[in-house]
N, C-alpha and C positions, 0 to 999 in steps of 0.2 A: 297634731298639725299646727303649724302657724300660717297667721295671714302673710301674703307679700308685704303689706304695708308695715307689720310689726317688724318683721325681719329686716326691711329696709331701713327703719328707722333705728333699729339696733345697730347696723352697720354703719349708718352714718354719724351715730354718736361715738361708736368706736373709733372712727376715722377723725372725728373731732377732737377726741383726746388725744390721739397720737399727734395730730397736727399742732395741737397746744404744747406738747412735749417737744417737738421740734422746734417750735418758735422760741420757747424757753431757753433751750439749749443753745441755739444759734444767737439769741440776744446776750447771753451770758459769755458765750465765745467771743462776741464783738467788744462787750465790756472790757474782757480780760486781754485781747488783743492776739488771741491764739486759738487756734481751731483744735484743740487736744482733747483726748477723753481717755479714760482710765483704762487698765488692762483688763478688767472684767467686762465693760462694754465692749471693747474691742474683740475679746473672746467669744461673747455670746452673739455679737454680730456675725461671726464666722459660720455661725449654725444656719445661715441663710442656705447654706448647702442642703439642709433637710427641707425640701419643699413639699407640695402637695403629693408627689411621688413617694415621700417617706410617709407622711401623714396617712393617705389613703391606700396607695400603691403597695407598700410594703405587706400590709395585710392581704392584699388580694394576690400578690405573688406566694406569699406563705400558704396561702389556702391551695394553691395549685401545685407549688413546687417544695414545699417544707422549708428547711433553713437556706435555700438558695439565696434569699434576699440579703443573709448577713454578707455575701461576697462584696456587695456594691458599698460596703461600710468597711469590711476587712483591709481593702486597698487603701482606703482614706486613713485608716488608723496607722498603717505602714508608714504612708507619706508624712503623717504629722509628726512621727517619731524622727524623722529625718529633718524636720524644719530648721532646725540650727545650722544644718550644711546647705540647705536649699533656700529657705524662704529668707533667711537673714540676709544673705548676699543680694538677694533680689531687692530687698528693701533699702539695703545700702545704695545700690546702684540706681534705685528710683531718687534718693535724697540728692545724690550728685547730679544727675541729668535731669532731675525735675519731670520723671515720667509720669503719663496720667492714664495708661491703659496698657492692655497687654500687646496691642499692635503697636504702639509707641515705643515698649520695652524690646520687643523682638527687633523692630526697625532701628533702633538707636543703637543696639549690639551690632548689626550690619550695615554701618556706615550711613546710618540715618536714612535708609532708602525708602522712598515715598513708594516704590513699586511693591515692596515687600509689606509696608504698612497697609497699603491697599489689599494686598492678597489677604493678609491675616484678617482684615475687616471684613471683606466678602466671605471668607470661611465662617468666621464667628456669626455674621447675620444669616447665613443659609442654615448654619447647624444650630443655632439657638431658635430658629422660629418654630421647630416643631415643640420644643420643650416650653416655650411660653404659650402656645396653643394649649398644651395639655394642663397647663395651670389655670388658664380662662376655662377650658371644659371642666375641670373640677370644681371650680365656683358657681358655675352654671347649674351643674349637675347637683350639687349639694344644695343649692337654693331650692331647686325644683323639688327635692327629695323631702324637704322639710316643710314646703309650703303646700305641694299638691299629692305628695306621697309616690309620684312616679318620676321617672327620668325621660321626658319626652324629646331629649336632644339638646343640642347647644344653639340652634337657631332660634328664630322669633325674637319677640321683644325682648325677654329676660336676657339672652345673649347679647343683644345689642346695648342694652344699658349697662351690663357688667363691661363690655368693653370700653364704653364712654366713661364710666367711672373709673377704670384703670388708666385711662389717658390723663384724666384731671388728678388722680393720685399721685402717678408718676410726675407729672409737671409741677404739682405743688411741692412734692417732698425731695425730689432730686434735680430738677431742672428750673427751678422758680427765679434763679438768677445765674449769671456768668461769673463763676469764682475763679480768680487766677490761680488758685492754688488745686483747684479740682477736688477739694476735701468738703465734706459736707457733715459736721459734727451733728446736726440735728436728724439727717437721715440714719446715720449710725446708731444714734441713741434709740430712734424709732425701731429698727432692725432689732436691736437687743431686746426691747420690749416685747415686740412680736415674736421673738424666739422663745421668750419666757412664757408668754401666753400659750402657745402652742404646744409647750413641753407639759404645762400645767393641765391642759386640756387632754392630752393623750394619756397621762399619767393618772388622770381622773377616771376616764372611761376604763383604763387598764384595772384600776383598783376596783371599780364597781362590777367589772366582767368577773374577776378574781372572788371576790367576796360573794356576790349575790348569783351569778350563774353556776360557779363552781364549788363554793360552799367554802373555800379558804384555799390556802397555799398547798396543802399536802393533796386534798382531792383533785387538784388542778394537775400537780406533777403526775399522779398516778392515771388520770385521764389522757394526759398527753404522751405517756409512755406504754400505754396499753390500749387495746380496743381500737375503735373505729378513728381514733386521732392519732395513731401511732405514726402516720405518715408525715405528720407535721414537724417531727424531730428528726426526720430522715436527712442526711447531707446531699443523697442523690436520689432522685425518684426515677428518673428517665435515663436512657442512654445519650450520652453526649454531656451530661450534667458536670462532669469534670472538667471538660474544656470550658464549658460555660462558666464555672467557677473561676477559672483562671482569667477568662475574659473581662468578668466583671471585677476581679481584684486588679488587673492592669488599667481599666477604664476609670475606676474610682480613684486610683494611686494618682492619675493625671488629672481627673476631673476636679479633685478637691484644690488643686493648684492652678489649673489652666483655664477652667470655665470663667469667661468673663467676669462675671459677678464675682467669683471667689478671688479673683486676681485683684479686682478693685477693691474688696473689702480688706482682703490679707495684706496687700502690697501698698496700695495707693493710698488707703485710709491708714496706714500705719504711722503713728506720730511718735514712737519709740520703739527702737529694736527690742528692747526689754520685754516689751508686752506679749512677744512672742513666746517667751519662756511660760507665762501665764497660759496662753493659749494651747500650750503643748500638753497641759493635762486637764485644763478645764472644757476644751471643745471634746476631746475623746470620751470625758465622762458625760457630756451632753449626749453624744451620739450613742452612748451605751444605753443611757435613761429612756431616751425616746423610742428605742427599740426593744426595751424589755418587756413590753406587754405586747408585742405583735403576734406571738404564738397564741396566748390565751384569749385575745379578740378574735382571731381566726378560728381557734376552737370554738369559742361560744356562738359565732356566725353558723358554723356548720350544725352543731347539735340543736339551734334553735330553728333549723329547716329553712333559713334564708336562702335564696337562690344563689348557686355559685357564681352565676354570671354577675351578680352584684358584689361581689366579694371585695372589690375596692372600697366599698361604702359600708362596709360592716360596722365601721366606727361610729357611723351616724344611725345605721338602721337597728342596731342592738338597744341603745337607749330610747329611740323612739318606739320600738316594739314593746319595751317595757314601761311607756308611759312617762318615763322620766323628760319632763318638758325642759327643765332648767339645764340638765346634763347635756340633752340634745343641742340646745343652743349653744352652750359653752363649747361643745365639741365643733359645732359649725364656725364659731369664731376662730378656734385654732386652726381649722382647715383653711379658713380664710386668710389668716394671718401667714400661714406657710405658703400659700400661692401668691398673696400680694406681696410679699418680702422679695420673692424671686423674681416677679413681674418688674417690681419697683427697680432694683439694682441693674438687672439684666439689660431691660429697655434703656436705662438712662445711660449705661456704659456703652450699648451698641449705637445710641444716638451720638454720643460724644466722638467714638470711634469714625463713625460714618461722616460727620461734619468735619472733623478734622483731617482724615485721610481720603476721602471721597470727593466731597462737595469743595473744600476749602481749595484743594490744588486747582480744581476747575475754575473756581472764581478767580484765582490768581492770574491763570492763563487766558481767561475771556475777559475782554475790556468792559464788556456791556453787563457782566456779572459781578464787577468788583465791588460795586455799592451794596452788594449782599454781605460782604464781610463785617459790615457793621451791625447787622442784624442776626448775628451767628446764635443768639439766643433763641429768636423766634424759629431759625432753621431747625434748631433741635427740636424744639416743640412740634414742627410739623413732621420731623423724622420719628419721633415719639408715637404720633398718631398713625403713621404708615406702617410702623413696624407693628403695632397692636392690632391695627385693621387687618393686615396680612396674616398675623397669627390666628385671628379669629376666623377668617375665611379658611385657613387650613384646618382648623377645628370643625368647621362646618363640613368641609369637603370629605374629612375622614372620620366623622362621627361614629360611623357604624363599622369602621374597620377594626379587627381584632389586633392591629398592630399598634393601636393606642396603649395597649397594656404595657409595651416595651418602648413607647415613643420617646421616652427619655433618654434610653440608651442609643438611639439614634443620634442625638446630639452629643453624648458622651463621646461616640465613636468619630464624629467630626472634629471635635475640640481636641481629640488625642493627636491629631495632625500637627498642632503646635509643639509636641513633646521634642521631636529630635531637634529643631531649630533652637527652641528655647534651653533645653537641657544640655544639648551639645554646645550652646553658646555661652553657657556657664563654666563648663568644664574643659572645653577642647578648644585651646587657641587657634588651631588650624581652621576652625570652622569660619567660613566666609559668607558674603552675600549670594554669590552664585550657588553654593550648595544649599543654603537655607531656601532661595527661591524655586530651586528645582526640586527640593523635597516637599515643601509645601504644596506645590502645583501638582506634582506627580501623586502624593499622597491622596490629596483631596479628589483628584479624579478617580482614582481608584475607588476612594469612599462612595462617590456619587454612581459609579457604574455597579458597585456590588452590593451596595446596601438601600441607597436612595432610589434607585431606577427599579429594583423589584418592588419597592413599595407603591410607585406609581403604576407599575404594570398589574400587580393585585388590585388596584384600585380601578382598573379598567382603563386606563389612560393610553396603554400601549398593547401591543398584540402578545398574548400569554406565550406564544411561541418563542418569543426571545428568552424566556425563562428555561424552557424545555429543549430547544433546538440551537439556541445562541444566534447571532446576528448573521445573516447570510447564510444560515444552515451550519456555521461552523462550531461544532460542540465544545472545542476547547475553549471558547469564548462564552460559554454560558456565564451569566452574572454572578450565579451562586455555586459555580463548580469550573473556576478558572483552571485551564491546563489539564482539566479532568479530574480535579481533586475533588472528590464526592464525600458525602457522610459527616462533613462539619456542620455545626449549627451555623445559620446564616450569619449572626452577629460575629461569630468567631472567625469565619472565613473572611469577611471583609476586614476586620481589624487586623488579621494576620496579613493579608496581601497588601494592605495599604500601608502598614508598618514596614514591611519588607522593601517596597517600592520607595517609601518616604526616606527611610534610614539610607538605603543604598544610594539614592540620588543626592542626599545632603553629604554623605562620605566622599562620593565620587567627584561630586561637583567642587568640593571644599579642596580635594587633593589635585584636581586638574587646573582650577583656576587660580592665577597669582593675582592677588589683590593690590591694588596702588599704596603708595604710602599713607594717604589719608587715613584709608579703613585700616591699615595696620595700625596706626598711632590710635586711632580711635578705639580699636580692638584691646590694645594694651591699656588705654585709660580706662576702658570700661571694665576689664578684668581687676586692674588695680583698686578700682572704686569699691569692689566688692570684698577687698580685703579686710579682715578685723583690724581697724587701727584708729587711733584718735584723730579727729580732724580738729586741726588747730588753725585758727585765723591768721590769713597771710598779713605780715606788716608791708604797707605799702614803702615803696622807694621814695625817698624825699630828696634826693640828690638832683633831680630833674627840675628844670624851669617850669614853673606854673604859667603858661602863656595862652592856654586854650580857653576860649570864652565858654562859660558853662551854660549860659541861658539859651544858645542855639541849640545845644547838644539835648537840653531838657526839652525844648520845644520839638524837636526832632523825634525824641523818645514818647512824648505825648500824643503826637500826630500817629506814630506807628500804633502804640496801645489803642487809640481811638478807633482804629480801623475794625477791631475785634472785640473791644470792651466797651461800656458806657463811658462818657466823659468823667464822671464822679469817680468810677474805677480806675480809669487812666490816671486821674489827677492823684488820686490816693495812692496809687502803686509807684508813681514817680516819686512822691513825696517821701515815701517809706524808704525807697531806694536810696535817694540822697541822704536820708538820716542816717542809714545803715553805713554807706560809705564816708559819713562825717565830711560831706561836702555842701551841706545845706546853706551855709552862709559864705561860700567862696565864690568870689566872681570869676576866679580862673581856677583851672585844673591843670595838673600834668598828665603827660602821654600815659603814664601807668594807671593813673587814676580814671583816664578815659577807658583804658582797657578794662578795668574792673567794671566802669559804669555799663558798658555794652554787654558785658558777660552777665553781669545781673539782670540787666534787662532781658537779655534771651532766656534766662530761667523764669523769669516773670511770665513771659509771653507764652512758654512751653507749657505752663499750667493751664492756660485757656485753650492752646491750639494744637498742643503736643510738640515734643520736642524737635522732630524732623521738619515740621511746618514753620516753627518759631526760627529755627537757624536758616531756612531758605528766606523768610520773610526779612530778617535782619540783613542777609547777604543783599537784598534787592533794595532796601531802603536806607541802610546807613551809609553816610557821604563822610570823606575826609579832605580836609585841604591838602596841598601840595606839602606843606611843611610837616603836617601831621603824618602823611604817607611815608615822607623820608624819615622821619623820626621813628615811626614803626619798623621801617626796613633796617634802620641802624639798630634799633633794640633787639630786632629778630636777630640780626646777624651777630649781635652779642652774645646773646643766649646761646645760639647754636655753637658759637665759637667756645663758649665755657662748656658745653656738653660735649662737643666732639674734639677738643684739644686745642692746640695752639693756633691751627689754620683751618679754614672752612672748606669743606668739600664742595665740589661743582655742584653735587645734587643740593646740597643746603643753600646755596647761594641762588639756586635757579627759582626756588619758592619765593623770596621776596622780589626778586627781579619780575617774575611775571605778576606779583601782586601789585605792582605799581601801575599796571595797566588800568586799572578801574576800581571803583570804590567797592564793587561787590566782591573782589579779591582782597581788597584791604582788610574787609572783615574776616574773611577766611584765615588771612595772615594772623590776626589776632587771635584766632581759635588757636591756631599753631602755635603762637607765642605763648598763650596762656599753658598749652600742654608742656613746651619746652620748659617754662618756669618751673612747673611742677615736678618736671624730671631732674632739673637742677637742684631743687631743694632736696629730691630723695638722693642725688648723688652726694650732696653736701653732707647730709645726715649720714650716708654710709661711709664718706671719709672722715668724718669726726669720730665714727665707731673705730676705722682703721687707726687713726692718730691715736686714740685712747689705748688701743690694744699695743700699739708700738712703743707709746710711753710706760706701758707697764713692762714690757719687755726690757726697754731700756733701764728702767729700775732695777729690774732683776740681774741685768748686765753690771750695773754699777755695784749691786751688793756682791756678785760674784768677783769683781775686781777688788774689791774692798778685802774680801776674805783671801783672796789670793795674795794681795801685799802683806797681810797679816801673817800668812803661813810662811811667805817668802823671808819675813823679818825673823820669824823663828828660827828657820833654817839657817840663816846668816849666823844667829848668836849661837847656835848649836854648832856651826861649823868652827867659829872661833874658839869656842871651848875646847874643841877636839883638838884643835892645834896646839892650844896652850898644853894640854895633857900629854900630847905627843912630843912637845917641847921639853917638857920636864922630865919624861922616861928616857929621853936621849941623853939628858945631861946626867942623870943617876947611873944609866949604864952606857957608858962610852964606847965598850965594845959592841 
């Protein structure tokens, strides 16, 4: 046993080391002027997927159900094998649209819909809460086990202190400052370090068990395949396990890409698409290694007569029972790393999503709350505290529930609701905002009814008759047997029905709804951004007169950024913007340079508040003079004219005419203009290719004509010879 003071000091020392590493990495990134990290750090940080459920729960599930735990990693391995087709396009779209979260990604794909962003955020918040509570419970329970030898629950002073430490940990590592890029090189490095620590700890206890308890690898294999441990190597132990296997594979396939923490680490924090290639072999190797000793540890716990009800903590109990103090402490730190890494990234990501897509729109619409926009960082701190406090309350309420064994899968099933909208948005151009919103809402409501509601019923919050008889006595509406379909595992039943409703609503809504021109254009741009192509910097037009005073535009940009960022951050961002556009020393700029200025400004702001909110903020804040608006209209008409031929359609002219009515619409016209410029560049490139092909054909025709002329000349000469010969024959034979 350890004293609580000793364990606390070790934890604080460990956290101090991690904080020092994060500080060093961030300072180095500031000196270098870029927040990049290598492919190994990126790949290892993805192992945040392996939480305390992996570190503790896999052994517990294996002790009860044999190889069933493998299903939660089999789907992940299948998904990783497809990452160059799935993850790379997501990263490419992120780079183009400056996306900061999964809510931002889905909403940007569907016309920057704030409603869709809010829906995704709410689903993520509700779905992730049980999973965060599981991590808190794992930290608290493991602390109690190595300090007092029992597990008195998650309440009390220990639970409160752990929650407070997690709040401070998350703020220090993930939300210490508001970064316009939403990249956290220090945090990602800390995640990579924690992933190495938990792997070393798990492999250490696995090697100890294999050598000490079983006496080597050969005796271990014999024991697992024969006798009282044979059930550990069975693929199916109970009726319905086959369906559970399939459900686990589906959930893990989606979860490794769509869990908010996984999306943030894999997509938002990706600084180079080529890093994905390293992750595609290193991350699977990590998952295999960390699960390599699950069965030996489960077997060792069973033959050591440890309680089956404590199987989740065999990893800790075995070295503690053997008197291996150092190994016990190492395993505790490994489990602590697994839990805190998940809590850090998930809570930070959820706080960012909630502030950008729930609170910020509210602040914008409520005059009395607009001042809070300048305190966005502090708002996120409050959200982090609220999220972790709610998760702790959930853990206390469900501490004695058997459902905590599979509580992580409850969250996986909630996050699965993102799959149709996100994957459909990647590969189906017809998918639109109406279908996405209908699918998200329909699938989530079914999840609430078929999986979340039974959880609360068994906890005593509602009448048990709802499960057995259905609402209002309608047996066909029983939450775990919809339409009378019985015999399915509850998780499989919920996943099947929620996906059926979600996919059906998404497809039907997309087919029935006809999106407007703006959404169709944005969809085309979004899908084009994911294509594997080289991104070249655009040359600015130089033929337009530079008459626009730069200073007022700079002041306007600073004022806008200062609403959401600190004054230092706003000044630095504007200075970098002007340097990148090469207008730092110019007193006046052209209309095209102004377009680029505002487009880049939107990208910078999107890093802090999300793409949808940034677009709305610029719409409301950017102003144009009459001459600027007229030039924008003329430029817009010129581009549309180039795109559509020698004359403009009425629909094309309608856009700029409407845009002249107000400054907000003027910026919308700028966005449309930029998209049309990109389309024109693509058309020019296509026309150049066509011209090259025509020139090749023309050269071939010239060659053919030359050969024809040579052949014709030869025929003329041959004809002349034949005539001479014929004349000679006639002279010799006059008859």
